[in-house]
VOBA-1610 file (N, C-alpha, C; in pm, whole numbers, padded with zeros to 5 digits, always signed):
BEGIN
Met+03759-03724+02361Met+03803-03586+02373Met+03928-03567+02289Ser+03934-03460+02214Ser+04055-03430+02140Ser+04138-03329+02219Val+04267-03342+02206Val+04359-03250+02274Val+04444-03181+02168Pro+04507-03068+02202Pro+04590-02998+02104Pro+04703-03086+02050Ala+04749-03054+01931Ala+04860-03127+01870Ala+04977-03132+01967Gly+05039-03248+01978Gly+05153-03267+02065Gly+05115-03314+02205Tyr+04988-03305+02240Tyr+04940-03351+02370Tyr+04876-03488+02353Arg+04867-03561+02462Arg+04797-03690+02459Arg+04716-03703+02587Ser+04613-03785+02582Ser+04530-03803+02700Ser+04502-03951+02722Arg+04469-03982+02848Arg+04431-04118+02884Arg+04364-04114+03021Pro+04292-04221+03056Pro+04236-04228+03191Pro+04348-04239+03295Ala+04318-04199+03415Ala+04414-04209+03525Ala+04422-04353+03575Ala+04534-04384+03639Ala+04556-04512+03706Ala+04611-04479+03845Leu+04600-04573+03936Leu+04650-04547+04072Leu+04797-04507+04074Asp+04874-04553+03976Asp+05015-04514+03968Asp+05035-04365+03940Asp+04929-04295+03902Asp+04937-04154+03868Asp+04913-04060+03987Val+04885-04114+04103Val+04850-04030+04218Val+04958-03927+04247Asp+05085-03965+04247Asp+05191-03870+04279Asp+05201-03759+04176Ala+05188-03792+04048Ala+05193-03689+03943Ala+05076-03592+03955Val+04959-03642+03985Val+04842-03557+04002Val+04859-03468+04126Asp+04912-03524+04233Asp+04938-03444+04353Asp+05038-03332+04321Arg+05142-03360+04244Arg+05238-03255+04207Arg+05169-03143+04128Leu+05080-03181+04036Leu+05007-03080+03959Leu+04917-02998+04051Phe+04844-03062+04141Phe+04759-02990+04237Phe+04842-02889+04315Arg+04958-02933+04364Arg+05042-02843+04444Arg+05095-02727+04360Ala+05132-02753+04235Ala+05181-02646+04147Ala+05071-02542+04121Val+04949-02588+04098Val+04837-02496+04076Val+04810-02415+04201Asp+04804-02481+04317Asp+04780-02409+04442Asp+04889-02308+04470Glu+05013-02345+04446Glu+05125-02254+04467Glu+05111-02131+04376Ala+05074-02153+04250Ala+05058-02041+04157Ala+04944-01949+04196Phe+04832-02004+04242Phe+04716-01923+04277Phe+04723-01864+04417Phe+04771-01941+04513Phe+04761-01901+04653Phe+04895-01875+04721Gly+05005-01908+04652Gly+05137-01885+04709Gly+05182-01993+04806Thr+05097-02089+04831Thr+05129-02199+04921Thr+05054-02323+04875Ala+05103-02439+04915Ala+05037-02563+04874Ala+05062-02672+04975Glu+04963-02757+04990Glu+04975-02876+05073Glu+04944-02998+04987Ser+04996-03110+05026Ser+04972-03233+04951Ser+04825-03272+04957Ser+04772-03316+04845Ser+04637-03371+04836Ser+04642-03520+04808Arg+04761-03579+04821Arg+04781-03719+04783Arg+04681-03813+04850Ala+04665-03800+04980Ala+04575-03891+05052Ala+04431-03876+05001Trp+04388-03752+04978Trp+04254-03728+04928Trp+04235-03787+04788Ile+04334-03767+04701Ile+04327-03820+04564Ile+04317-03972+04568Glu+04407-04035+04643Glu+04408-04181+04648Glu+04278-04235+04708Glu+04230-04173+04814Glu+04104-04219+04875Glu+03990-04209+04774Ser+03983-04097+04704Ser+03877-04078+04606Ser+03886-04181+04494Trp+04006-04201+04441Trp+04024-04293+04329Trp+04003-04439+04369Arg+04024-04474+04493Arg+04002-04611+04539Arg+03856-04637+04580Ser+03780-04532+04593Ser+03642-04545+04638Ser+03552-04600+04528Asp+03432-04633+04566Asp+03335-04678+04466Asp+03265-04560+04399Arg+03305-04437+04433Arg+03248-04317+04372Arg+03314-04281+04240Val+03432-04337+04214Val+03508-04305+04092Val+03550-04433+04023Glu+03518-04444+03897Glu+03568-04554+03813Glu+03678-04495+03726Leu+03802-04527+03756Leu+03915-04465+03688Leu+03907-04471+03536Pro+03874-04586+03476Pro+03876-04593+03329Pro+03772-04503+03260Thr+03662-04476+03327Thr+03554-04401+03260Thr+03527-04264+03321Met+03583-04236+03438Met+03549-04112+03507Met+03669-04022+03534Thr+03784-04052+03472Thr+03903-03969+03490Thr+03969-03943+03355Leu+04045-03835+03350Leu+04122-03803+03229Leu+04247-03728+03270Leu+04359-03770+03217Leu+04485-03699+03233Leu+04529-03651+03096Val+04585-03530+03091Val+04637-03474+02966Val+04785-03446+02987Phe+04866-03498+02895Phe+05011-03483+02902Phe+05061-03395+02788Ser+05158-03309+02818Ser+05218-03223+02717Ser+05318-03303+02634Ala+05372-03240+02531Ala+05466-03307+02441Ala+05588-03360+02513Asp+05631-03293+02622Asp+05748-03341+02695Asp+05715-03452+02795Gly+05587-03493+02799Gly+05546-03602+02886Gly+05499-03560+03024Ser+05508-03430+03054Ser+05464-03386+03186Ser+05312-03373+03190Leu+05257-03391+03309Leu+05114-03382+03327Leu+05070-03236+03317Ala+04979-03208+03226Ala+04933-03071+03202Ala+04795-03045+03260Ala+04712-03149+03273Ala+04576-03131+03323Ala+04522-03264+03375Thr+04429-03253+03466Thr+04362-03370+03520Thr+04216-03336+03545Ala+04130-03433+03527Ala+03988-03413+03554Ala+03930-03546+03601Asp+03833-03535+03692Asp+03761-03657+03729Asp+03619-03623+03770Leu+03536-03723+03759Leu+03398-03716+03803Leu+03387-03802+03927Glu+03299-03763+04017Glu+03276-03841+04138Glu+03126-03848+04162Ala+03076-03969+04183Ala+02932-03987+04199Ala+02900-04063+04327Thr+02836-03996+04419Thr+02790-04066+04539Thr+02658-04136+04510Asp+02577-04076+04427Asp+02452-04136+04380Asp+02431-04088+04238Arg+02465-04170+04141Arg+02462-04129+04000Arg+02325-04084+03952Ser+02221-04129+04016Ser+02087-04087+03973Ser+02054-03946+04022Lys+02134-03893+04117Lys+02104-03762+04173Lys+02211-03657+04148Glu+02338-03697+04157Glu+02444-03596+04151Glu+02577-03657+04108Ile+02646-03587+04021Ile+02782-03624+03982Ile+02864-03495+03993Gly+02972-03502+04069Gly+03059-03387+04084Gly+03175-03395+03985Ala+03227-03279+03946Ala+03341-03272+03854Ala+03451-03190+03918Phe+03575-03231+03894Phe+03690-03160+03950Phe+03802-03164+03846Ala+03862-03049+03819Ala+03970-03044+03719Ala+04074-02943+03762Arg+04197-02968+03717Arg+04308-02874+03737Arg+04390-02871+03609Val+04437-02752+03573Val+04520-02736+03453Val+04644-02659+03490
//
């Protein structure tokens, strides 16, 4: 995947859970005026056998190094269904 000039991307790692949670909360706050932590849900999903971090996740960082977007795929049965989830 190519990203705009000045941005960079990479797969997520478990160390990124807090940064992704902050982005989720910022998006929820902007859209709904309130936000709750999704940290436990993110970590549970990423530690499960439904998500392979190196191949099923993507983080996009802006030029200042802040997290600008996140996306992941989750597969309970890859032959039947793969879910996608993203926040920008």
